[in-house]
N, CA, C, O and the ligand as a Tripos MOL2 file, in Angstrom:
@<TRIPOS>MOLECULE
protein
  269   267    68     0     0
PROTEIN
NO_CHARGES

@<TRIPOS>ATOM
      1 N          21.1310  -15.3050  -11.8660 N.3       1 MET1
      2 CA         22.5860  -15.3520  -11.7630 C.3       1 MET1
      3 C          23.0480  -16.8010  -11.6780 C.2       1 MET1
      4 O          22.5420  -17.5910  -10.8810 O.2       1 MET1
      5 N          23.9900  -17.1160  -12.4920 N.am      2 SER2
      6 CA         24.4980  -18.4770  -12.5110 C.3       2 SER2
      7 C          25.4330  -18.7360  -11.3380 C.2       2 SER2
      8 O          26.1880  -17.8640  -10.9080 O.2       2 SER2
      9 N          25.3580  -19.9370  -10.8490 N.am      3 ASN3
     10 CA         26.2540  -20.3210   -9.7670 C.3       3 ASN3
     11 C          27.5550  -20.9130  -10.2960 C.2       3 ASN3
     12 O          28.4540  -21.2720   -9.5360 O.2       3 ASN3
     13 N          27.6270  -21.0020  -11.6150 N.am      4 PHE4
     14 CA         28.8520  -21.5360  -12.1960 C.3       4 PHE4
     15 C          29.8800  -20.4240  -12.3550 C.2       4 PHE4
     16 O          29.5580  -19.2930  -12.7180 O.2       4 PHE4
     17 N          31.0890  -20.7710  -12.0790 N.am      5 THR5
     18 CA         32.1580  -19.8120  -12.2580 C.3       5 THR5
     19 C          33.3710  -20.5420  -12.8170 C.2       5 THR5
     20 O          33.5430  -21.7460  -12.6250 O.2       5 THR5
     21 N          34.1880  -19.7940  -13.5010 N.am      6 HIS6
     22 CA         35.4080  -20.3830  -14.0320 C.3       6 HIS6
     23 C          36.6010  -19.8390  -13.2690 C.2       6 HIS6
     24 O          36.7210  -18.6380  -13.0280 O.2       6 HIS6
     25 N          37.4470  -20.7260  -12.9110 N.am      7 GLN7
     26 CA         38.6590  -20.3170  -12.2180 C.3       7 GLN7
     27 C          39.8440  -21.0390  -12.8410 C.2       7 GLN7
     28 O          39.7380  -22.1680  -13.3190 O.2       7 GLN7
     29 N          40.9510  -20.3600  -12.8180 N.am      8 THR8
     30 CA         42.1760  -20.9770  -13.3130 C.3       8 THR8
     31 C          43.0050  -21.4160  -12.1170 C.2       8 THR8
     32 O          43.3520  -20.6170  -11.2480 O.2       8 THR8
     33 N          43.3050  -22.6740  -12.0970 N.am      9 ILE9
     34 CA         44.1300  -23.1950  -11.0150 C.3       9 ILE9
     35 C          45.4870  -23.6010  -11.5760 C.2       9 ILE9
     36 O          45.6600  -23.7360  -12.7870 O.2       9 ILE9
     37 N          46.4160  -23.7880  -10.7010 N.am     10 THR10
     38 CA         47.7470  -24.2220  -11.1170 C.3      10 THR10
     39 C          48.0010  -25.6180  -10.5850 C.2      10 THR10
     40 O          47.8660  -25.8730   -9.3880 O.2      10 THR10
     41 N          48.3640  -26.5030  -11.4640 N.am     11 CYS11
     42 CA         48.6550  -27.8680  -11.0490 C.3      11 CYS11
     43 C          49.8360  -27.8710  -10.0880 C.2      11 CYS11
     44 O          50.8930  -27.3300  -10.4130 O.2      11 CYS11
     45 N          49.6760  -28.4710   -8.9140 N.am     12 PRO12
     46 CA         50.7790  -28.4970   -7.9470 C.3      12 PRO12
     47 C          51.8930  -29.4560   -8.3460 C.2      12 PRO12
     48 O          52.9690  -29.4530   -7.7480 O.2      12 PRO12
     49 N          51.6310  -30.2670   -9.3470 N.am     13 HIS13
     50 CA         52.6320  -31.2470   -9.7630 C.3      13 HIS13
     51 C          53.5210  -30.7160  -10.8750 C.2      13 HIS13
     52 O          54.7440  -30.8430  -10.8110 O.2      13 HIS13
     53 N          52.9070  -30.1160  -11.9040 N.am     14 CYS14
     54 CA         53.6870  -29.7090  -13.0740 C.3      14 CYS14
     55 C          53.5930  -28.2180  -13.3610 C.2      14 CYS14
     56 O          54.2910  -27.7190  -14.2440 O.2      14 CYS14
     57 N          52.7510  -27.4990  -12.6390 N.am     15 GLY15
     58 CA         52.6600  -26.0610  -12.8210 C.3      15 GLY15
     59 C          51.7650  -25.6250  -13.9680 C.2      15 GLY15
     60 O          51.6770  -24.4350  -14.2720 O.2      15 GLY15
     61 N          51.1080  -26.5690  -14.5970 N.am     16 GLN16
     62 CA         50.1970  -26.2620  -15.7010 C.3      16 GLN16
     63 C          48.9900  -25.4730  -15.2060 C.2      16 GLN16
     64 O          48.4320  -25.7700  -14.1500 O.2      16 GLN16
     65 N          48.5970  -24.4750  -15.9750 N.am     17 HIS17
     66 CA         47.4050  -23.7140  -15.6210 C.3      17 HIS17
     67 C          46.1820  -24.3980  -16.2210 C.2      17 HIS17
     68 O          46.1330  -24.6770  -17.4190 O.2      17 HIS17
     69 N          45.2200  -24.6570  -15.3880 N.am     18 ILE18
     70 CA         44.0380  -25.3920  -15.8220 C.3      18 ILE18
     71 C          42.8020  -24.5550  -15.5410 C.2      18 ILE18
     72 O          42.5960  -24.0870  -14.4210 O.2      18 ILE18
     73 N          41.9910  -24.3720  -16.5560 N.am     19 ARG19
     74 CA         40.7580  -23.6230  -16.3960 C.3      19 ARG19
     75 C          39.6370  -24.5990  -16.0700 C.2      19 ARG19
     76 O          39.4110  -25.5650  -16.7990 O.2      19 ARG19
     77 N          38.9430  -24.3420  -14.9750 N.am     20 MET20
     78 CA         37.9110  -25.2690  -14.5260 C.3      20 MET20
     79 C          36.5900  -24.5510  -14.3340 C.2      20 MET20
     80 O          36.5410  -23.3810  -13.9540 O.2      20 MET20
     81 N          35.5210  -25.2860  -14.6090 N.am     21 ALA21
     82 CA         34.1780  -24.7940  -14.3100 C.3      21 ALA21
     83 C          33.7810  -25.3230  -12.9350 C.2      21 ALA21
     84 O          33.8000  -26.5280  -12.6840 O.2      21 ALA21
     85 N          33.4280  -24.4090  -12.0700 N.am     22 LEU22
     86 CA         33.0890  -24.7960  -10.7000 C.3      22 LEU22
     87 C          31.6420  -24.4390  -10.4020 C.2      22 LEU22
     88 O          31.1510  -23.3870  -10.8110 O.2      22 LEU22
     89 N          30.9820  -25.3090   -9.6990 N.am     23 ASP23
     90 CA         29.5820  -25.1130   -9.3630 C.3      23 ASP23
     91 C          29.4560  -24.7270   -7.8900 C.2      23 ASP23
     92 O          29.7000  -25.5370   -6.9960 O.2      23 ASP23
     93 N          29.0770  -23.4990   -7.6650 N.am     24 ALA24
     94 CA         29.0050  -22.9990   -6.2940 C.3      24 ALA24
     95 C          27.7010  -23.3720   -5.5980 C.2      24 ALA24
     96 O          27.5720  -23.2150   -4.3840 O.2      24 ALA24
     97 N          26.7430  -23.8620   -6.3640 N.am     25 SER25
     98 CA         25.4190  -24.1140   -5.7870 C.3      25 SER25
     99 C          25.4320  -25.2530   -4.7770 C.2      25 SER25
    100 O          24.5400  -25.3490   -3.9340 O.2      25 SER25
    101 N          26.4240  -26.1020   -4.8590 N.am     26 ALA26
    102 CA         26.4830  -27.2470   -3.9580 C.3      26 ALA26
    103 C          27.1990  -26.9130   -2.6500 C.2      26 ALA26
    104 O          27.3240  -27.7670   -1.7720 O.2      26 ALA26
    105 N          27.6630  -25.6830   -2.5230 N.am     27 GLY27
    106 CA         28.3490  -25.2890   -1.3010 C.3      27 GLY27
    107 C          29.7890  -25.7580   -1.2780 C.2      27 GLY27
    108 O          30.3800  -26.0770   -2.3100 O.2      27 GLY27
    109 N          30.3280  -25.7900   -0.0930 N.am     28 ASP28
    110 CA         31.7240  -26.1940    0.0470 C.3      28 ASP28
    111 C          31.9210  -27.6200   -0.4410 C.2      28 ASP28
    112 O          31.1190  -28.5100   -0.1610 O.2      28 ASP28
    113 N          32.9810  -27.8100   -1.1600 N.am     29 GLN29
    114 CA         33.2520  -29.1310   -1.7050 C.3      29 GLN29
    115 C          34.7280  -29.4480   -1.5910 C.2      29 GLN29
    116 O          35.5830  -28.5710   -1.4670 O.2      29 GLN29
    117 N          34.9810  -30.7310   -1.6390 N.am     30 GLU30
    118 CA         36.3520  -31.2100   -1.6520 C.3      30 GLU30
    119 C          36.3880  -32.3510   -2.6420 C.2      30 GLU30
    120 O          35.6430  -33.3210   -2.5050 O.2      30 GLU30
    121 N          37.2400  -32.2430   -3.6310 N.am     31 PHE31
    122 CA         37.2630  -33.2990   -4.6340 C.3      31 PHE31
    123 C          38.6290  -33.3860   -5.3010 C.2      31 PHE31
    124 O          39.5060  -32.5430   -5.1140 O.2      31 PHE31
    125 N          38.7610  -34.4380   -6.0800 N.am     32 TYR32
    126 CA         39.9990  -34.6540   -6.8190 C.3      32 TYR32
    127 C          39.7240  -34.5610   -8.3020 C.2      32 TYR32
    128 O          38.6700  -34.9760   -8.7830 O.2      32 TYR32
    129 N          40.6910  -34.0080   -9.0230 N.am     33 ASP33
    130 CA         40.5980  -33.9940  -10.4690 C.3      33 ASP33
    131 C          41.9830  -34.3070  -11.0210 C.2      33 ASP33
    132 O          43.0010  -33.9600  -10.4240 O.2      33 ASP33
    133 N          41.9980  -34.9630  -12.1630 N.am     34 ASP34
    134 CA         43.2850  -35.2820  -12.7620 C.3      34 ASP34
    135 C          43.7650  -34.1380  -13.6380 C.2      34 ASP34
    136 O          43.0010  -33.5700  -14.4180 O.2      34 ASP34
    137 N          45.0200  -33.8170  -13.5000 N.am     35 CYS35
    138 CA         45.6170  -32.7890  -14.3460 C.3      35 CYS35
    139 C          45.6600  -33.2910  -15.7820 C.2      35 CYS35
    140 O          46.1400  -34.3980  -16.0290 O.2      35 CYS35
    141 N          45.1680  -32.5010  -16.7360 N.am     36 PRO36
    142 CA         45.1810  -32.9400  -18.1390 C.3      36 PRO36
    143 C          46.5830  -32.9870  -18.7250 C.2      36 PRO36
    144 O          46.8010  -33.6150  -19.7620 O.2      36 PRO36
    145 N          47.5260  -32.3360  -18.0810 N.am     37 ALA37
    146 CA         48.8900  -32.2940  -18.6080 C.3      37 ALA37
    147 C          49.7320  -33.4550  -18.0840 C.2      37 ALA37
    148 O          50.4080  -34.1300  -18.8610 O.2      37 ALA37
    149 N          49.6950  -33.6900  -16.7830 N.am     38 CYS38
    150 CA         50.5700  -34.7210  -16.2100 C.3      38 CYS38
    151 C          49.7820  -35.8830  -15.6140 C.2      38 CYS38
    152 O          50.3760  -36.8490  -15.1340 O.2      38 CYS38
    153 N          48.4440  -35.8020  -15.6390 N.am     39 CYS39
    154 CA         47.5700  -36.8870  -15.2000 C.3      39 CYS39
    155 C          47.7080  -37.2060  -13.7110 C.2      39 CYS39
    156 O          47.2930  -38.2780  -13.2720 O.2      39 CYS39
    157 N          48.2750  -36.3040  -12.9400 N.am     40 SER40
    158 CA         48.3650  -36.5240  -11.5040 C.3      40 SER40
    159 C          47.1020  -36.0030  -10.8350 C.2      40 SER40
    160 O          46.5070  -35.0280  -11.2950 O.2      40 SER40
    161 N          46.6910  -36.6520   -9.7490 N.am     41 PRO41
    162 CA         45.4980  -36.1900   -9.0440 C.3      41 PRO41
    163 C          45.7570  -34.8790   -8.3140 C.2      41 PRO41
    164 O          46.7590  -34.7270   -7.6160 O.2      41 PRO41
    165 N          44.8400  -33.9400   -8.4880 N.am     42 ILE42
    166 CA         44.9310  -32.6540   -7.8080 C.3      42 ILE42
    167 C          43.8250  -32.5920   -6.7710 C.2      42 ILE42
    168 O          42.6620  -32.8660   -7.0660 O.2      42 ILE42
    169 N          44.1950  -32.2350   -5.5720 N.am     43 HIS43
    170 CA         43.2350  -32.1230   -4.4810 C.3      43 HIS43
    171 C          42.7000  -30.6940   -4.4470 C.2      43 HIS43
    172 O          43.4540  -29.7490   -4.2160 O.2      43 HIS43
    173 N          41.3970  -30.5400   -4.6780 N.am     44 LEU44
    174 CA         40.7880  -29.2210   -4.7090 C.3      44 LEU44
    175 C          39.8200  -29.0510   -3.5510 C.2      44 LEU44
    176 O          39.0320  -29.9440   -3.2410 O.2      44 LEU44
    177 N          39.8950  -27.9070   -2.9290 N.am     45 GLN45
    178 CA         38.9560  -27.5760   -1.8650 C.3      45 GLN45
    179 C          38.2580  -26.2780   -2.2190 C.2      45 GLN45
    180 O          38.8870  -25.2350   -2.3970 O.2      45 GLN45
    181 N          36.9530  -26.3700   -2.3160 N.am     46 LEU46
    182 CA         36.1270  -25.2360   -2.6940 C.3      46 LEU46
    183 C          35.4750  -24.6470   -1.4600 C.2      46 LEU46
    184 O          34.8290  -25.3560   -0.6890 O.2      46 LEU46
    185 N          35.6440  -23.3710   -1.2780 N.am     47 THR47
    186 CA         34.9660  -22.6880   -0.1880 C.3      47 THR47
    187 C          34.0880  -21.5890   -0.7760 C.2      47 THR47
    188 O          34.5790  -20.6640   -1.4220 O.2      47 THR47
    189 N          32.7940  -21.7040   -0.5470 N.am     48 VAL48
    190 CA         31.8520  -20.7410   -1.1100 C.3      48 VAL48
    191 C          31.5570  -19.6590   -0.0770 C.2      48 VAL48
    192 O          31.1430  -19.9320    1.0500 O.2      48 VAL48
    193 N          31.7850  -18.4390   -0.5000 N.am     49 ASP49
    194 CA         31.4700  -17.2990    0.3520 C.3      49 ASP49
    195 C          30.0850  -16.7790   -0.0430 C.2      49 ASP49
    196 O          29.9390  -16.0970   -1.0560 O.2      49 ASP49
    197 N          29.0890  -17.1010    0.7500 N.am     50 GLU50
    198 CA         27.7070  -16.7520    0.4150 C.3      50 GLU50
    199 C          27.5020  -15.2410    0.4220 C.2      50 GLU50
    200 O          26.7000  -14.7200   -0.3530 O.2      50 GLU50
    201 N          28.2100  -14.5460    1.2790 N.am     51 VAL51
    202 CA         28.0240  -13.1090    1.4190 C.3      51 VAL51
    203 C          28.5380  -12.3690    0.1880 C.2      51 VAL51
    204 O          27.8570  -11.5090   -0.3700 O.2      51 VAL51
    205 N          29.7400  -12.7190   -0.2160 N.am     52 HIS52
    206 CA         30.3560  -12.0100   -1.3370 C.3      52 HIS52
    207 C          30.1530  -12.7200   -2.6650 C.2      52 HIS52
    208 O          30.5850  -12.2310   -3.7080 O.2      52 HIS52
    209 N          29.4930  -13.8820   -2.6260 N.am     53 ARG53
    210 CA         29.2380  -14.6600   -3.8440 C.3      53 ARG53
    211 C          30.5280  -14.9550   -4.5960 C.2      53 ARG53
    212 O          30.6000  -14.8200   -5.8170 O.2      53 ARG53
    213 N          31.4970  -15.3410   -3.8760 N.am     54 THR54
    214 CA         32.7590  -15.7120   -4.4980 C.3      54 THR54
    215 C          33.1300  -17.1230   -4.0680 C.2      54 THR54
    216 O          32.6530  -17.6450   -3.0600 O.2      54 THR54
    217 N          33.9820  -17.7020   -4.8560 N.am     55 ILE55
    218 CA         34.4540  -19.0470   -4.5460 C.3      55 ILE55
    219 C          35.9610  -18.9900   -4.3680 C.2      55 ILE55
    220 O          36.6800  -18.4220   -5.1900 O.2      55 ILE55
    221 N          36.4190  -19.5820   -3.2920 N.am     56 GLN56
    222 CA         37.8460  -19.6850   -3.0950 C.3      56 GLN56
    223 C          38.2390  -21.1290   -3.3630 C.2      56 GLN56
    224 O          37.5950  -22.0650   -2.8910 O.2      56 GLN56
    225 N          39.2870  -21.2860   -4.1140 N.am     57 VAL57
    226 CA         39.7590  -22.6270   -4.4400 C.3      57 VAL57
    227 C          41.1540  -22.8140   -3.8840 C.2      57 VAL57
    228 O          42.0690  -22.0340   -4.1510 O.2      57 VAL57
    229 N          41.2860  -23.8570   -3.1140 N.am     58 GLN58
    230 CA         42.6150  -24.1980   -2.6210 C.3      58 GLN58
    231 C          43.0590  -25.4630   -3.3240 C.2      58 GLN58
    232 O          42.3010  -26.4260   -3.4370 O.2      58 GLN58
    233 N          44.2780  -25.4530   -3.7890 N.am     59 VAL59
    234 CA         44.8030  -26.5630   -4.5430 C.3      59 VAL59
    235 C          46.0440  -27.1130   -3.8460 C.2      59 VAL59
    236 O          46.9380  -26.3640   -3.4530 O.2      59 VAL59
    237 N          46.0790  -28.4030   -3.7030 N.am     60 ASP60
    238 CA         47.3340  -28.9930   -3.2450 C.3      60 ASP60
    239 C          47.4910  -30.3790   -3.8270 C.2      60 ASP60
    240 O          46.5390  -30.9650   -4.3430 O.2      60 ASP60
    241 N          48.6830  -30.8890   -3.7390 N.am     61 ALA61
    242 CA         48.9710  -32.2060   -4.2550 C.3      61 ALA61
    243 C          48.3670  -33.2620   -3.3410 C.2      61 ALA61
    244 O          48.0620  -33.0020   -2.1770 O.2      61 ALA61
    245 N          48.2100  -34.4090   -3.8710 N.am     62 ASP62
    246 CA         47.5950  -35.5020   -3.1300 C.3      62 ASP62
    247 C          48.3900  -35.8640   -1.8840 C.2      62 ASP62
    248 O          47.8390  -36.3900   -0.9170 O.2      62 ASP62
    249 N          49.6760  -35.5810   -1.9130 N.am     63 ASP63
    250 CA         50.5400  -35.9870   -0.8090 C.3      63 ASP63
    251 C          50.6660  -34.9010    0.2710 C.2      63 ASP63
    252 O          51.5380  -34.9710    1.1370 O.2      63 ASP63
    253 N          49.7910  -33.9130    0.2050 N.am     64 GLU64
    254 CA         49.7570  -32.8610    1.2180 C.3      64 GLU64
    255 C          51.0030  -31.9920    1.2220 C.2      64 GLU64
    256 O          51.2590  -31.2790    2.1920 O.2      64 GLU64
    257 N          51.7550  -32.0440    0.1810 N.am     65 GLN65
    258 CA         52.9560  -31.2270    0.0850 C.3      65 GLN65
    259 C          52.5570  -29.7700   -0.1150 C.2      65 GLN65
    260 O          51.6550  -29.4610   -0.8940 O.2      65 GLN65
    261 N          53.2320  -28.8900    0.5900 N.am     66 ILE66
    262 CA         52.9250  -27.4630    0.4720 C.3      66 ILE66
    263 C          53.8950  -26.7980   -0.5010 C.2      66 ILE66
    264 O          55.1080  -26.9770   -0.4010 O.2      66 ILE66
    265 N          53.3600  -26.0460   -1.4210 N.am     67 PHE67
    266 CA         54.2050  -25.3450   -2.3660 C.3      67 PHE67
    267 C          54.2200  -23.8580   -2.0430 C.2      67 PHE67
    268 O          54.8830  -23.0830   -2.7330 O.2      67 PHE67
    269 ZN         49.9590  -31.3870  -13.8020 Zn       68 ZN68
@<TRIPOS>BOND
     1     1     2 1
     2     2     3 1
     3     3     4 2
     4     3     5 am
     5     5     6 1
     6     6     7 1
     7     7     8 2
     8     7     9 am
     9     9    10 1
    10    10    11 1
    11    11    12 2
    12    11    13 am
    13    13    14 1
    14    14    15 1
    15    15    16 2
    16    15    17 am
    17    17    18 1
    18    18    19 1
    19    19    20 2
    20    19    21 am
    21    21    22 1
    22    22    23 1
    23    23    24 2
    24    23    25 am
    25    25    26 1
    26    26    27 1
    27    27    28 2
    28    27    29 am
    29    29    30 1
    30    30    31 1
    31    31    32 2
    32    31    33 am
    33    33    34 1
    34    34    35 1
    35    35    36 2
    36    35    37 am
    37    37    38 1
    38    38    39 1
    39    39    40 2
    40    39    41 am
    41    41    42 1
    42    42    43 1
    43    43    44 2
    44    43    45 am
    45    45    46 1
    46    46    47 1
    47    47    48 2
    48    47    49 am
    49    49    50 1
    50    50    51 1
    51    51    52 2
    52    51    53 am
    53    53    54 1
    54    54    55 1
    55    55    56 2
    56    55    57 am
    57    57    58 1
    58    58    59 1
    59    59    60 2
    60    59    61 am
    61    61    62 1
    62    62    63 1
    63    63    64 2
    64    63    65 am
    65    65    66 1
    66    66    67 1
    67    67    68 2
    68    67    69 am
    69    69    70 1
    70    70    71 1
    71    71    72 2
    72    71    73 am
    73    73    74 1
    74    74    75 1
    75    75    76 2
    76    75    77 am
    77    77    78 1
    78    78    79 1
    79    79    80 2
    80    79    81 am
    81    81    82 1
    82    82    83 1
    83    83    84 2
    84    83    85 am
    85    85    86 1
    86    86    87 1
    87    87    88 2
    88    87    89 am
    89    89    90 1
    90    90    91 1
    91    91    92 2
    92    91    93 am
    93    93    94 1
    94    94    95 1
    95    95    96 2
    96    95    97 am
    97    97    98 1
    98    98    99 1
    99    99   100 2
   100    99   101 am
   101   101   102 1
   102   102   103 1
   103   103   104 2
   104   103   105 am
   105   105   106 1
   106   106   107 1
   107   107   108 2
   108   107   109 am
   109   109   110 1
   110   110   111 1
   111   111   112 2
   112   111   113 am
   113   113   114 1
   114   114   115 1
   115   115   116 2
   116   115   117 am
   117   117   118 1
   118   118   119 1
   119   119   120 2
   120   119   121 am
   121   121   122 1
   122   122   123 1
   123   123   124 2
   124   123   125 am
   125   125   126 1
   126   126   127 1
   127   127   128 2
   128   127   129 am
   129   129   130 1
   130   130   131 1
   131   131   132 2
   132   131   133 am
   133   133   134 1
   134   134   135 1
   135   135   136 2
   136   135   137 am
   137   137   138 1
   138   138   139 1
   139   139   140 2
   140   139   141 am
   141   141   142 1
   142   142   143 1
   143   143   144 2
   144   143   145 am
   145   145   146 1
   146   146   147 1
   147   147   148 2
   148   147   149 am
   149   149   150 1
   150   150   151 1
   151   151   152 2
   152   151   153 am
   153   153   154 1
   154   154   155 1
   155   155   156 2
   156   155   157 am
   157   157   158 1
   158   158   159 1
   159   159   160 2
   160   159   161 am
   161   161   162 1
   162   162   163 1
   163   163   164 2
   164   163   165 am
   165   165   166 1
   166   166   167 1
   167   167   168 2
   168   167   169 am
   169   169   170 1
   170   170   171 1
   171   171   172 2
   172   171   173 am
   173   173   174 1
   174   174   175 1
   175   175   176 2
   176   175   177 am
   177   177   178 1
   178   178   179 1
   179   179   180 2
   180   179   181 am
   181   181   182 1
   182   182   183 1
   183   183   184 2
   184   183   185 am
   185   185   186 1
   186   186   187 1
   187   187   188 2
   188   187   189 am
   189   189   190 1
   190   190   191 1
   191   191   192 2
   192   191   193 am
   193   193   194 1
   194   194   195 1
   195   195   196 2
   196   195   197 am
   197   197   198 1
   198   198   199 1
   199   199   200 2
   200   199   201 am
   201   201   202 1
   202   202   203 1
   203   203   204 2
   204   203   205 am
   205   205   206 1
   206   206   207 1
   207   207   208 2
   208   207   209 am
   209   209   210 1
   210   210   211 1
   211   211   212 2
   212   211   213 am
   213   213   214 1
   214   214   215 1
   215   215   216 2
   216   215   217 am
   217   217   218 1
   218   218   219 1
   219   219   220 2
   220   219   221 am
   221   221   222 1
   222   222   223 1
   223   223   224 2
   224   223   225 am
   225   225   226 1
   226   226   227 1
   227   227   228 2
   228   227   229 am
   229   229   230 1
   230   230   231 1
   231   231   232 2
   232   231   233 am
   233   233   234 1
   234   234   235 1
   235   235   236 2
   236   235   237 am
   237   237   238 1
   238   238   239 1
   239   239   240 2
   240   239   241 am
   241   241   242 1
   242   242   243 1
   243   243   244 2
   244   243   245 am
   245   245   246 1
   246   246   247 1
   247   247   248 2
   248   247   249 am
   249   249   250 1
   250   250   251 1
   251   251   252 2
   252   251   253 am
   253   253   254 1
   254   254   255 1
   255   255   256 2
   256   255   257 am
   257   257   258 1
   258   258   259 1
   259   259   260 2
   260   259   261 am
   261   261   262 1
   262   262   263 1
   263   263   264 2
   264   263   265 am
   265   265   266 1
   266   266   267 1
   267   267   268 2
@<TRIPOS>SUBSTRUCTURE
     1 MET1         2 RESIDUE 1 A MET
     2 SER2         6 RESIDUE 1 A SER
     3 ASN3        10 RESIDUE 1 A ASN
     4 PHE4        14 RESIDUE 1 A PHE
     5 THR5        18 RESIDUE 1 A THR
     6 HIS6        22 RESIDUE 1 A HIS
     7 GLN7        26 RESIDUE 1 A GLN
     8 THR8        30 RESIDUE 1 A THR
     9 ILE9        34 RESIDUE 1 A ILE
    10 THR10       38 RESIDUE 1 A THR
    11 CYS11       42 RESIDUE 1 A CYS
    12 PRO12       46 RESIDUE 1 A PRO
    13 HIS13       50 RESIDUE 1 A HIS
    14 CYS14       54 RESIDUE 1 A CYS
    15 GLY15       58 RESIDUE 1 A GLY
    16 GLN16       62 RESIDUE 1 A GLN
    17 HIS17       66 RESIDUE 1 A HIS
    18 ILE18       70 RESIDUE 1 A ILE
    19 ARG19       74 RESIDUE 1 A ARG
    20 MET20       78 RESIDUE 1 A MET
    21 ALA21       82 RESIDUE 1 A ALA
    22 LEU22       86 RESIDUE 1 A LEU
    23 ASP23       90 RESIDUE 1 A ASP
    24 ALA24       94 RESIDUE 1 A ALA
    25 SER25       98 RESIDUE 1 A SER
    26 ALA26      102 RESIDUE 1 A ALA
    27 GLY27      106 RESIDUE 1 A GLY
    28 ASP28      110 RESIDUE 1 A ASP
    29 GLN29      114 RESIDUE 1 A GLN
    30 GLU30      118 RESIDUE 1 A GLU
    31 PHE31      122 RESIDUE 1 A PHE
    32 TYR32      126 RESIDUE 1 A TYR
    33 ASP33      130 RESIDUE 1 A ASP
    34 ASP34      134 RESIDUE 1 A ASP
    35 CYS35      138 RESIDUE 1 A CYS
    36 PRO36      142 RESIDUE 1 A PRO
    37 ALA37      146 RESIDUE 1 A ALA
    38 CYS38      150 RESIDUE 1 A CYS
    39 CYS39      154 RESIDUE 1 A CYS
    40 SER40      158 RESIDUE 1 A SER
    41 PRO41      162 RESIDUE 1 A PRO
    42 ILE42      166 RESIDUE 1 A ILE
    43 HIS43      170 RESIDUE 1 A HIS
    44 LEU44      174 RESIDUE 1 A LEU
    45 GLN45      178 RESIDUE 1 A GLN
    46 LEU46      182 RESIDUE 1 A LEU
    47 THR47      186 RESIDUE 1 A THR
    48 VAL48      190 RESIDUE 1 A VAL
    49 ASP49      194 RESIDUE 1 A ASP
    50 GLU50      198 RESIDUE 1 A GLU
    51 VAL51      202 RESIDUE 1 A VAL
    52 HIS52      206 RESIDUE 1 A HIS
    53 ARG53      210 RESIDUE 1 A ARG
    54 THR54      214 RESIDUE 1 A THR
    55 ILE55      218 RESIDUE 1 A ILE
    56 GLN56      222 RESIDUE 1 A GLN
    57 VAL57      226 RESIDUE 1 A VAL
    58 GLN58      230 RESIDUE 1 A GLN
    59 VAL59      234 RESIDUE 1 A VAL
    60 ASP60      238 RESIDUE 1 A ASP
    61 ALA61      242 RESIDUE 1 A ALA
    62 ASP62      246 RESIDUE 1 A ASP
    63 ASP63      250 RESIDUE 1 A ASP
    64 GLU64      254 RESIDUE 1 A GLU
    65 GLN65      258 RESIDUE 1 A GLN
    66 ILE66      262 RESIDUE 1 A ILE
    67 PHE67      266 RESIDUE 1 A PHE
    68 ZN68       269 GROUP 0 **** ****
């Protein structure tokens, strides 16, 4: 079983839907990626649920603004 999964996130800056490949094998992660549409940094937090083999992705803007 592959630890890679694809999830669609929504850019907190422009609302663009972005499909991303996520690697669950590394466990919980926190990283930044640039939106391909507006080039703004997106703050992503990955939470791996080992029991259910699912990944939860939380997305927020770099400025901690809540949408
Ligand atoms: Zn964007």
